[in-house]
BARODO-895913 format. One record per atom (N, C-alpha, C): x, y, z. Coordinates in steps of 0.05 Angstrom, whole numbers, padded with zeros to 5 digits, always signed. Example, Ala and Ser with C-alpha at 12.3 -4.5 7.8 and 13.67 -1.06 7.14 Angstrom:
2
+00264-00114+00156 +00246-00090+00156 +00264-00066+00156 +00257-00045+00142 +00273-00021+00143 +00258+00001+00157 
END
This chain:
160
+01762+00714-01289 +01772+00719-01316 +01772+00694-01333 +01777+00671-01320 +01776+00646-01335 +01749+00641-01347 +01728+00651-01334 +01701+00648-01344 +01698+00663-01370 +01711+00686-01373 +01710+00701-01398 +01721+00685-01421 +01743+00671-01416 +01756+00655-01437 +01736+00633-01446 +01723+00620-01427 +01704+00599-01434 +01680+00611-01449 +01671+00635-01442 +01649+00647-01455 +01657+00656-01484 +01682+00664-01488 +01691+00671-01515 +01689+00646-01532 +01699+00624-01522 +01698+00599-01538 +01669+00591-01545 +01651+00593-01525 +01623+00586-01530 +01611+00604-01551 +01616+00630-01549 +01605+00650-01567 +01614+00644-01596 +01641+00641-01599 +01652+00637-01626 +01643+00610-01637 +01641+00590-01620 +01632+00563-01629 +01604+00565-01640 +01586+00579-01626 +01559+00582-01635 +01558+00598-01662 +01573+00620-01663 +01573+00636-01687 +01583+00621-01712 +01603+00605-01708 +01616+00591-01730 +01602+00566-01739 +01593+00550-01720 +01582+00524-01727 +01552+00525-01732 +01538+00547-01727 +01510+00548-01731 +01503+00547-01761 +01521+00556-01778 +01515+00557-01806 +01508+00530-01818 +01525+00510-01814 +01519+00484-01825 +01527+00461-01807 +01535+00467-01783 +01541+00446-01764 +01567+00431-01769 +01584+00440-01787 +01608+00426-01793 +01632+00445-01789 +01655+00432-01783 +01679+00448-01781 +01688+00456-01810 +01697+00480-01814 +01708+00487-01840 +01734+00471-01845 +01739+00464-01870 +01763+00449-01876 +01786+00468-01882 +01810+00459-01880 +01833+00475-01886 +01855+00456-01896 +01867+00464-01918 +01889+00447-01929 +01915+00456-01917 +01921+00446-01893 +01945+00452-01879 +01949+00432-01857 +01970+00435-01842 +01974+00416-01820 +01951+00416-01800 +01946+00393-01788 +01924+00392-01769 +01931+00406-01743 +01912+00423-01734 +01917+00438-01709 +01919+00419-01685 +01905+00397-01685 +01908+00378-01663 +01936+00369-01660 +01949+00363-01682 +01978+00355-01681 +01996+00377-01673 +01991+00401-01683 +02008+00424-01676 +02006+00430-01646 +01982+00432-01636 +01978+00439-01608 +01987+00416-01590 +01983+00391-01598 +01994+00368-01582 +02024+00371-01580 +02037+00377-01602 +02067+00380-01602 +02075+00403-01584 +02059+00424-01582 +02065+00446-01565 +02061+00439-01535 +02040+00423-01530 +02033+00417-01502 +02052+00395-01490 +02059+00375-01506 +02074+00353-01496 +02099+00361-01479 +02116+00379-01488 +02139+00387-01472 +02132+00400-01446 +02108+00411-01443 +02099+00425-01419 +02088+00405-01398 +02082+00381-01407 +02069+00362-01389 +02090+00347-01372 +02082+00340-01349 +02099+00321-01333 +02080+00299-01324 +02091+00277-01315 +02074+00255-01307 +02057+00261-01282 +02063+00283-01269 +02048+00290-01245 +02025+00309-01250 +02019+00316-01274 +01998+00335-01280 +01971+00321-01277 +01952+00336-01265 +01924+00325-01264 +01909+00336-01288 +01884+00327-01292 +01868+00336-01315 +01864+00366-01316 +01861+00379-01293 +01857+00408-01293 +01882+00422-01304 +01905+00413-01295 +01930+00426-01305 +01934+00420-01335 +01927+00396-01343 +01930+00389-01372 +01911+00407-01388 +01886+00409-01379 +01867+00425-01393 +01876+00454-01395 +01887+00465-01373 +01897+00492-01373 +01921+00496-01391 +01939+00476-01393 +01961+00478-01411 +01952+00477-01440 +01932+00461-01446 +01921+00461-01473 +01908+00488-01479 +01893+00498-01460 +01880+00524-01463 +01901+00546-01468 +01923+00546-01452 +01944+00566-01456 +01957+00564-01484 +01963+00540-01492 +01976+00537-01519 +01956+00545-01541 +01931+00538-01538 +01911+00547-01557 +01908+00577-01558 +01909+00589-01535 +01908+00618-01533 +01933+00631-01547 +01956+00618-01544 +01980+00628-01557 +01976+00627-01588 +01964+00606-01598 +01958+00604-01626 +01941+00628-01635 +01920+00633-01619 +01901+00655-01627 +01914+00682-01624 +01930+00686-01604 +01944+00712-01601 +01963+00716-01624 +01977+00696-01633 +01995+00698-01655 +01981+00704-01681 +01955+00701-01682 +01939+00706-01706 +01931+00736-01708 +01934+00750-01685 +01924+00777-01684 +01947+00797-01688 +01941+00822-01694 +01962+00842-01698 +01979+00845-01672 +02004+00850-01676 +02023+00852-01654 +02016+00873-01633 +02003+00894-01642 +01996+00915-01623 +01973+00906-01604 +01962+00883-01609 +01941+00872-01592 +01951+00850-01574 +01976+00841-01578 +01987+00818-01563 +01987+00823-01533 +01996+00846-01524 +01998+00851-01495 +01971+00850-01482 +01951+00861-01495 +01924+00861-01484 +01913+00833-01483 +01917+00818-01505 +01907+00790-01505 +01922+00773-01485 +01948+00777-01482 +01964+00763-01462 +01951+00767-01434 +01946+00793-01428 +01935+00800-01402 +01907+00787-01397 +01892+00783-01418 +01865+00772-01416 +01864+00741-01417 +01880+00730-01435 +01878+00701-01441 +01899+00684-01429 +01922+00695-01423 +01944+00679-01413 +01949+00684-01383 +01953+00709-01376 +01961+00716-01349 +01943+00705-01327 +01916+00706-01330 +01899+00696-01308 +01903+00666-01303 +01906+00650-01324 +01910+00621-01321 +01937+00615-01308 +01958+00629-01318 +01985+00625-01307 +01985+00632-01278 +01974+00654-01271 +01975+00663-01243 +01959+00645-01225 +01937+00635-01234 +01919+00619-01217 +01929+00590-01214 +01939+00578-01236 +01946+00550-01236 +01975+00543-01236 +01992+00562-01245 +02021+00555-01248 +02038+00576-01236 +02030+00588-01214 +02044+00611-01202 +02073+00605-01196 +02078+00581-01184 +02106+00575-01176 +02125+00573-01200 +02115+00566-01223 +02131+00562-01247 +02125+00583-01269 +02113+00605-01261 +02102+00624-01280 +02123+00636-01298 +02147+00643-01288 +02167+00656-01306 +02176+00637-01328 +02182+00613-01321 +02190+00593-01340 +02168+00588-01361 +02144+00584-01351 +02121+00578-01368 +02115+00602-01386 +02116+00626-01376 +02111+00650-01392 +02131+00652-01415 +02157+00646-01409 +02177+00647-01430 +02171+00627-01452 +02163+00603-01445 +02156+00582-01464 +02132+00590-01481 +02112+00602-01468 +02088+00610-01482 +02093+00633-01501 +02110+00652-01493 +02118+00674-01512 +02132+00662-01537 +02148+00642-01533 +02161+00629-01556 +02141+00616-01575 +02119+00604-01563 +02099+00592-01580 +02085+00613-01597 +02080+00636-01586 +02068+00658-01601 +02086+00665-01625 +02112+00666-01620 +02131+00672-01642 +02131+00650-01663 +02129+00625-01654 +02128+00603-01673 +02103+00606-01690 +02080+00613-01678 +02056+00617-01693 +02059+00639-01714 +02071+00661-01706 +02075+00683-01724 +02094+00676-01747 +02115+00661-01741 +02136+00656-01761 +02130+00632-01779 +02121+00610-01767 +02116+00586-01783 +02088+00582-01794 +02069+00595-01781 +02041+00590-01789 +02026+00616-01795 +02041+00636-01803 +02028+00663-01808 +02006+00661-01829 +02009+00643-01848 +01989+00641-01870 +01964+00626-01861 +01964+00614-01838 +01942+00597-01829 +01920+00615-01817 +01896+00616-01829 +01875+00634-01820 +01858+00624-01796 +01864+00601-01786 +01846+00589-01766 +01850+00601-01738 +01827+00602-01724 +01826+00609-01696 +01816+00584-01681 +01828+00578-01658 +01819+00555-01642 +01796+00564-01625 +01775+00548-01626 +01750+00554-01611 +01747+00536-01587 +01755+00511-01589 +01750+00493-01567 +01768+00468-01571 +01768+00451-01551 +01784+00426-01553 +01772+00405-01534 +01779+00381-01540 +01774+00358-01522 +01799+00342-01521 +01804+00329-01498 +01828+00313-01496 +01822+00288-01478 +01839+00268-01483 +01840+00245-01465 +01867+00232-01469 +01873+00214-01452 +01898+00199-01454 +01891+00171-01465 +01907+00162-01484 +01904+00136-01496 +01931+00123-01497 +01935+00101-01483 +01961+00088-01482 +01983+00107-01473 +01977+00122-01452 +01996+00141-01440 +02004+00164-01459 +01988+00169-01480 +01993+00191-01498 +01969+00210-01499 +01974+00235-01501 +01953+00255-01503 +01939+00252-01530 +01913+00250-01530 +01897+00250-01554 +01880+00276-01553 +01885+00293-01572 +01873+00319-01572 +01857+00324-01597 +01833+00334-01594 +01816+00343-01616 +01812+00373-01614 +01821+00388-01634 +01819+00417-01634 +01797+00424-01654 +01780+00443-01645 +01759+00453-01661 +01765+00482-01668 +01766+00487-01694 +01775+00514-01703 +01757+00524-01725 +01762+00549-01732 +01748+00562-01754 +01767+00580-01769 +01762+00582-01795 +01776+00602-01811 +01757+00624-01818 +01733+00623-01807 +01713+00643-01813 +01713+00668-01795 +01733+00670-01778 +01736+00694-01762 +01761+00709-01771 +01758+00735-01772 +01782+00752-01777 +01793+00760-01750 +01819+00768-01749 +01829+00778-01723 +01813+00800-01711 +01802+00818-01728 +01785+00840-01717 +01759+00829-01705 +01748+00809-01717 +01723+00797-01706 +01730+00782-01679 +01753+00769-01678 +01761+00756-01653 +01764+00777-01631 +01778+00798-01637 +01782+00820-01617 +01755+00832-01609 +01737+00836-01628 +01711+00848-01622 +01695+00830-01604 +01696+00804-01608 +01682+00785-01591 +01693+00786-01563 +01719+00787-01560 +01731+00789-01533 +01723+00815-01520 +01725+00837-01534 +01717+00863-01523 +01688+00863-01514 +01670+00851-01530 +01642+00850-01522 +01638+00834-01497 +01651+00812-01495 +01649+00795-01471 +01660+00809-01446 +01682+00823-01449 +01694+00837-01426 +01675+00859-01417 +01664+00874-01437 +01645+00895-01430 +01621+00883-01416 +01610+00861-01426 +01587+00849-01413 +01594+00839-01385 +01617+00828-01381 +01624+00818-01354 +01628+00842-01335 +01638+00864-01344 +01641+00888-01328 +01614+00899-01319 +01594+00898-01337 +01567+00907-01331 +01554+00888-01310 +01560+00863-01312 +01548+00843-01293 +01562+00842-01266 +01585+00855-01264 +01601+00853-01239 +01590+00872-01218 
END
């Protein structure tokens, strides 16, 4: 299932950036700062790069889920959040799931006007601080996002 998430990002990245090769601009708070602020409390000094990457992926997915209609949240949670939590954070899943659900609510309440979807990210540590670059688009509607996920799930079922 984690492969589906990566394929969604690749598909949307290609669709969005093929037009002119640049990220669309948005007059609002930077997503890198928002997602960094969401990830920082979830990190501990014992996390390895795989866990850090998965935590960024989870928080980015929370942002995207909060952009979609509420009647789609449970389905998106099952596809984008649950597999990562179960595979990488099983021992702490209940606590982490509660925190992630709160992030979706924050997205809905504080950033409802923000049209961006997160497509990809890069991270590194600089002076013991997380440095995060988020790549997003405002050129996808929630229905296009859902259609892309549905198409990839259908394709993966055919290939299975």
